[in-house]
N, C-alpha and C positions, 0 to 999 in steps of 0.2 A: 740544221745546224745546232749545236749545243753551246747554252751559255757559259761562260766561264764562272767558277765557282768563286763567290765572293768572300774576300778574306776581309775578316774583323780585323779593323783598326786597333792597335796598342790604344790603350788610353793616356793621354799627355799628361794629365794630372793625376795624383795619385787619389784613392777613393777616400782616405781619410780628409784629405784637403778639401775633395769636392763637399762632404756632408757636414764639415765645419763651416763652409761656405754657404752652405742650403740654409744651416741653421741660423747663421747670423742674419740672414736677409728674412727671414720668417719671423726672427723676433723684431724687427724692425717693422714688419707690417702690423703686428700685434699691438704696436703702441698706439695709443689712444690719441688721435687726432685733435687739435684744439678747435674748436668752433670760431667762426668770423662773428667779430661782435656786433658787425650790422646786419648783415642776412642771415649767418646761423649756419653757412656751410663749413666743410672741411679748410682749415688754411694750410700754407705749405710751409709754413714754421720761419719764412724768411723776414727779418725786420724785428723789431720790438712789439710793434702793434698786432694784435690778433686778427689780420684781415686775410680774406681768401683773394685771388689772384686779380678778380672781376673787382672787388671793391678796392682796391689798393691801385688798381689801373684807373678806376674813377676819382679817386682822391688826386694821385699825379695829374690827370688832365685838368681836374679843378683849379690845382695850384698854378698850372701853366696859362690858364685863361683869367685868372687872376693876375698874375703879373703883367700879360698883355694891357690890362684895363687901366692899370694904375697910373702909368705915364701919361694916358689920355687923360684921365680925371684932373690931374694936376695943373 
């Protein structure tokens, strides 16, 4: 038995558009990421404070703990 010859698919996106998209993504990767002010790891850039996702999560959970403790102390 012979295999059917595979037909090369036509490109859906023009080559110029594809190259422009690749260049824009590579430029984003070259940007220097800010460092976390607590642990020094790379930040995601979300929010006003320079915190990595771990330190941000710890801060949020600490806020929740404090809010739960306040009514008990009053």
